[in-house]
C-alpha positions in Angstrom: -0.4 0.1 -0.3 1.2 3.6 -1.0 1.1 6.6 1.1 -1.5 9.3 0.0 0.4 12.1 0.1 3.0 10.1 -2.4 -0.1 9.0 -4.7 -1.1 13.1 -4.2 2.5 14.2 -5.5 2.7 11.4 -8.1 -1.2 13.0 -9.2 0.0 17.0 -8.9 3.4 16.4 -10.9 1.7 14.5 -13.8 -1.1 17.8 -14.3 1.8 19.8 -14.4 3.6 18.1 -16.4 -0.1 17.3 -18.8 0.1 21.4 -18.8 3.6 22.0 -20.0 3.2 19.2 -22.6 -0.1 21.2 -23.8 1.2 24.9 -23.6 4.6 23.1 -25.8 2.4 21.8 -28.5 0.3 24.9 -28.7 3.2 27.4 -29.1 5.2 24.6 -31.9 1.8 24.4 -34.1 3.4 25.3 -37.1 0.4 25.4 -38.9 -1.4 27.6 -36.5 1.7 30.6 -36.2 1.7 30.0 -39.8 -1.7 31.4 -39.8 -1.3 34.0 -37.7 1.4 35.5 -39.3 -0.7 35.4 -42.7 -3.1 37.0 -40.5 -0.9 39.9 -39.3 0.5 40.5 -42.5 -2.4 40.9 -44.1 -3.8 43.5 -41.4 -0.1 45.2 -41.8 -1.3 45.6 -45.3 -4.8 46.5 -44.7 -3.4 49.2 -42.9 -0.8 50.9 -44.9 0.0 49.0 -48.2 2.8 51.5 -49.4 5.7 49.3 -47.8 4.6 46.2 -49.6 4.4 48.2 -52.9 8.1 50.1 -52.2 9.7 45.6 -51.4 7.9 44.6 -54.6 9.6 47.5 -56.2 13.3 46.6 -54.7 12.6 42.8 -56.0 11.5 43.9 -59.4 14.5 46.3 -59.6 16.6 43.3 -58.3 15.5 40.8 -60.4 15.4 42.7 -63.5 19.1 44.1 -63.2 20.4 40.4 -62.5 18.2 39.4 -65.7 19.7 42.1 -68.1 23.2 41.5 -66.9 23.2 38.1 -67.0 21.8 38.7 -71.2 24.1 41.4 -71.6 27.4 40.7 -70.3 30.3 38.3 -71.7 31.0 37.1 -68.5 
């Protein structure tokens, strides 16, 4: 027969461990985190789309420059 205090302590530790595991599972849920990031990006874009246009323009300029360099140089 086991001591009731030991059994209670074991139950408490198991409950704490389960809480910790549940929290880790929540934090490491990649799909949920990706959805949150996407939602924040959409909200940010809706609030002020100008930075997104600037980044898109910079990407187009860089890619266009690389394509032009590749086509018109003899390296």
